[in-house]
C-alpha positions as YAML, in Angstrom:
chain: A
units: angstrom
residues:
- id: 1
  name: MET
  ca: [0.00, 0.00, 0.00]
- id: 2
  name: HIS
  ca: [1.28, 3.45, -0.90]
- id: 3
  name: LEU
  ca: [0.43, 6.71, 0.80]
- id: 4
  name: PHE
  ca: [0.86, 9.87, -1.23]
- id: 5
  name: VAL
  ca: [0.71, 13.35, 0.23]
- id: 6
  name: CYS
  ca: [0.45, 15.87, -2.51]
- id: 7
  name: ILE
  ca: [1.07, 19.59, -1.95]
- id: 8
  name: PHE
  ca: [2.42, 21.77, -4.74]
- id: 9
  name: VAL
  ca: [3.38, 25.38, -4.15]
- id: 10
  name: SER
  ca: [3.62, 27.89, -6.99]
- id: 11
  name: GLU
  ca: [6.26, 30.60, -7.24]
- id: 12
  name: SER
  ca: [3.87, 32.98, -5.47]
- id: 13
  name: ASN
  ca: [3.60, 30.51, -2.55]
- id: 14
  name: LYS
  ca: [0.03, 29.67, -3.42]
- id: 15
  name: GLN
  ca: [-0.96, 26.09, -2.60]
- id: 16
  name: LEU
  ca: [-2.11, 24.21, -5.68]
- id: 17
  name: THR
  ca: [-3.08, 20.99, -3.93]
- id: 18
  name: ASN
  ca: [-6.44, 20.01, -5.41]
- id: 19
  name: GLU
  ca: [-5.89, 20.29, -9.17]
- id: 20
  name: TYR
  ca: [-2.40, 18.80, -9.13]
- id: 21
  name: CYS
  ca: [-3.45, 15.94, -6.85]
- id: 22
  name: LYS
  ca: [-6.21, 15.11, -9.31]
- id: 23
  name: LEU
  ca: [-3.59, 14.91, -12.06]
- id: 24
  name: LEU
  ca: [-1.44, 12.66, -9.87]
- id: 25
  name: TYR
  ca: [-4.40, 10.36, -9.13]
- id: 26
  name: VAL
  ca: [-5.21, 10.10, -12.83]
- id: 27
  name: SER
  ca: [-1.59, 9.21, -13.58]
- id: 28
  name: LEU
  ca: [-1.90, 6.43, -10.97]
- id: 29
  name: GLY
  ca: [-4.93, 5.04, -12.79]
- id: 30
  name: LEU
  ca: [-7.64, 6.59, -10.61]
- id: 31
  name: GLN
  ca: [-10.62, 8.24, -12.21]
- id: 32
  name: LEU
  ca: [-13.66, 10.08, -11.00]
- id: 33
  name: PRO
  ca: [-16.52, 7.84, -9.89]
- id: 34
  name: GLY
  ca: [-19.47, 7.34, -12.22]
- id: 35
  name: LYS
  ca: [-22.87, 8.99, -12.02]
- id: 36
  name: PRO
  ca: [-25.13, 7.70, -9.20]
- id: 37
  name: GLY
  ca: [-28.73, 6.71, -9.90]
- id: 38
  name: ARG
  ca: [-31.47, 9.30, -9.82]
- id: 39
  name: PRO
  ca: [-32.48, 9.97, -6.19]
- id: 40
  name: VAL
  ca: [-35.95, 8.85, -5.16]
- id: 41
  name: VAL
  ca: [-37.80, 10.49, -2.30]
- id: 42
  name: ASN
  ca: [-39.07, 7.50, -0.32]
- id: 43
  name: LYS
  ca: [-40.93, 9.24, 2.43]
- id: 44
  name: VAL
  ca: [-42.01, 12.76, 3.41]
- id: 45
  name: VAL
  ca: [-43.42, 13.19, 6.91]
- id: 46
  name: GLY
  ca: [-43.96, 16.80, 7.86]
- id: 47
  name: ARG
  ca: [-40.63, 18.51, 7.22]
- id: 48
  name: LYS
  ca: [-38.63, 15.27, 7.15]
- id: 49
  name: ALA
  ca: [-37.74, 13.60, 3.85]
- id: 50
  name: THR
  ca: [-35.75, 10.43, 3.16]
- id: 51
  name: ILE
  ca: [-34.05, 10.01, -0.20]
- id: 52
  name: LYS
  ca: [-32.34, 6.94, -1.69]
- id: 53
  name: TRP
  ca: [-30.20, 6.43, -4.79]
- id: 54
  name: ALA
  ca: [-28.28, 3.67, -6.53]
- id: 55
  name: PRO
  ca: [-24.48, 3.81, -6.25]
- id: 56
  name: PRO
  ca: [-22.49, 4.60, -9.41]
- id: 57
  name: ASP
  ca: [-21.60, 1.76, -11.76]
- id: 58
  name: SER
  ca: [-17.91, 2.61, -11.40]
- id: 59
  name: ASP
  ca: [-15.99, 3.78, -8.33]
- id: 60
  name: GLY
  ca: [-13.17, 5.03, -10.59]
- id: 61
  name: GLY
  ca: [-10.61, 2.64, -9.11]
- id: 62
  name: SER
  ca: [-10.94, 4.03, -5.58]
- id: 63
  name: LYS
  ca: [-13.64, 3.46, -2.99]
- id: 64
  name: ILE
  ca: [-16.36, 6.08, -2.64]
- id: 65
  name: ILE
  ca: [-15.42, 8.40, 0.22]
- id: 66
  name: GLN
  ca: [-18.70, 10.25, 0.44]
- id: 67
  name: TYR
  ca: [-21.71, 11.47, -1.47]
- id: 68
  name: VAL
  ca: [-22.50, 15.12, -2.15]
- id: 69
  name: ILE
  ca: [-26.23, 15.80, -2.17]
- id: 70
  name: TYR
  ca: [-27.47, 18.93, -3.94]
- id: 71
  name: TYR
  ca: [-30.91, 20.07, -2.85]
- id: 72
  name: GLY
  ca: [-33.10, 23.12, -2.79]
- id: 73
  name: SER
  ca: [-36.03, 24.91, -4.27]
- id: 74
  name: ALA
  ca: [-37.35, 23.34, -7.46]
- id: 75
  name: ASP
  ca: [-37.13, 26.61, -9.40]
- id: 76
  name: VAL
  ca: [-33.42, 27.44, -8.88]
- id: 77
  name: ASP
  ca: [-30.38, 26.48, -10.93]
- id: 78
  name: LEU
  ca: [-27.59, 24.16, -9.81]
- id: 79
  name: GLU
  ca: [-25.30, 26.93, -8.51]
- id: 80
  name: SER
  ca: [-28.03, 28.13, -6.13]
- id: 81
  name: LEU
  ca: [-28.69, 24.73, -4.56]
- id: 82
  name: SER
  ca: [-27.41, 23.83, -1.11]
- id: 83
  name: LYS
  ca: [-24.85, 21.04, -0.76]
- id: 84
  name: ARG
  ca: [-24.62, 18.45, 1.97]
- id: 85
  name: LYS
  ca: [-21.77, 15.97, 2.22]
- id: 86
  name: PHE
  ca: [-22.81, 12.57, 3.45]
- id: 87
  name: LYS
  ca: [-19.90, 10.40, 4.60]
- id: 88
  name: GLU
  ca: [-21.93, 7.31, 5.41]
- id: 89
  name: ARG
  ca: [-21.51, 4.36, 3.09]
- id: 90
  name: SER
  ca: [-25.25, 3.81, 2.68]
- id: 91
  name: ASN
  ca: [-27.22, 5.13, -0.27]
- id: 92
  name: SER
  ca: [-29.84, 7.05, 1.68]
- id: 93
  name: CYS
  ca: [-30.04, 10.28, 3.61]
- id: 94
  name: LYS
  ca: [-32.59, 12.12, 5.77]
- id: 95
  name: PHE
  ca: [-33.30, 15.83, 5.48]
- id: 96
  name: THR
  ca: [-35.21, 18.36, 7.55]
- id: 97
  name: LEU
  ca: [-36.82, 20.79, 5.11]
- id: 98
  name: ARG
  ca: [-38.98, 23.90, 5.34]
- id: 99
  name: PHE
  ca: [-42.76, 23.80, 5.32]
- id: 100
  name: ASP
  ca: [-44.72, 24.55, 2.16]
- id: 101
  name: LYS
  ca: [-41.78, 24.42, -0.27]
- id: 102
  name: MET
  ca: [-40.99, 22.52, -3.47]
- id: 103
  name: TYR
  ca: [-37.68, 20.62, -3.43]
- id: 104
  name: LYS
  ca: [-35.48, 18.68, -5.83]
- id: 105
  name: PHE
  ca: [-32.41, 16.53, -5.13]
- id: 106
  name: ALA
  ca: [-29.36, 15.31, -7.06]
- id: 107
  name: VAL
  ca: [-26.36, 13.25, -5.92]
- id: 108
  name: ALA
  ca: [-22.67, 12.98, -6.88]
- id: 109
  name: ALA
  ca: [-20.15, 10.43, -5.59]
- id: 110
  name: GLU
  ca: [-16.66, 11.41, -4.44]
- id: 111
  name: ASN
  ca: [-13.50, 9.31, -4.34]
- id: 112
  name: LYS
  ca: [-9.79, 10.23, -3.99]
- id: 113
  name: ALA
  ca: [-9.73, 11.63, -7.54]
- id: 114
  name: GLY
  ca: [-12.59, 14.05, -6.84]
- id: 115
  name: ILE
  ca: [-16.33, 14.49, -7.27]
- id: 116
  name: GLY
  ca: [-17.88, 12.64, -10.18]
- id: 117
  name: PRO
  ca: [-20.79, 13.68, -12.39]
- id: 118
  name: LEU
  ca: [-24.15, 14.66, -10.94]
- id: 119
  name: SER
  ca: [-27.09, 12.28, -11.09]
- id: 120
  name: GLU
  ca: [-30.33, 13.27, -12.74]
- id: 121
  name: PHE
  ca: [-32.60, 15.36, -10.51]
- id: 122
  name: SER
  ca: [-35.27, 13.64, -8.44]
- id: 123
  name: GLU
  ca: [-38.93, 14.29, -8.99]
- id: 124
  name: VAL
  ca: [-40.00, 17.51, -7.31]
- id: 125
  name: ILE
  ca: [-41.60, 17.05, -3.89]
- id: 126
  name: LYS
  ca: [-43.68, 19.49, -1.85]
- id: 127
  name: THR
  ca: [-43.57, 19.63, 1.92]
- id: 128
  name: PRO
  ca: [-46.93, 20.18, 3.67]
- id: 129
  name: ASP
  ca: [-47.95, 23.63, 4.77]
- id: 130
  name: ARG
  ca: [-47.47, 24.44, 8.43]
- id: 131
  name: ALA
  ca: [-51.17, 24.70, 9.29]
- id: 132
  name: GLY
  ca: [-52.00, 21.31, 7.82]
- id: 133
  name: TRP
  ca: [-49.14, 19.68, 9.70]
- id: 134
  name: HIS
  ca: [-50.28, 21.08, 13.07]
- id: 135
  name: VAL
  ca: [-53.79, 19.80, 12.52]
- id: 136
  name: VAL
  ca: [-52.48, 16.28, 11.84]
- id: 137
  name: PHE
  ca: [-50.15, 16.45, 14.85]
- id: 138
  name: LEU
  ca: [-52.93, 17.74, 17.12]
- id: 139
  name: TYR
  ca: [-55.27, 14.97, 15.92]
- id: 140
  name: PHE
  ca: [-52.74, 12.24, 16.79]
- id: 141
  name: PHE
  ca: [-51.88, 13.91, 20.12]
- id: 142
  name: VAL
  ca: [-55.54, 14.09, 21.19]
- id: 143
  name: LEU
  ca: [-56.23, 10.57, 19.92]
- id: 144
  name: ASN
  ca: [-53.21, 9.23, 21.84]
- id: 145
  name: PHE
  ca: [-54.18, 11.13, 25.00]
- id: 146
  name: PHE
  ca: [-57.73, 9.75, 25.13]
- id: 147
  name: VAL
  ca: [-56.76, 6.20, 24.15]
- id: 148
  name: ASN
  ca: [-54.17, 5.96, 26.94]
...
């Protein structure tokens, strides 16, 4: 097993680590991971959503370190979306979202060579409005109180 630490410094003492390390990894036969499957929103309960996706067909010659999940309002472009890094090895993630909003999700896998291509976007989901959620919560609270 080989361990490479890669830090290049330019004449102006600026660290050039990331881009040059990617070149080094490619020269060692590592590539970016493939595109993960399109995320599917499995469950939305109130503000909580669970998404799942299929792992990429190729890990690029290096194990997947983490997934980067892009998410946000359905009407914004990619640069405006929030990013969340998910270091777990599973292919699912839970989110706490805002009430009464439309959301979309996309996923990219990351290995030592960098972040691979972005998956297709999920179907757009809508979280319930706040008033509707309180009514459902109050109903279950009252039901639970009188049953017990």
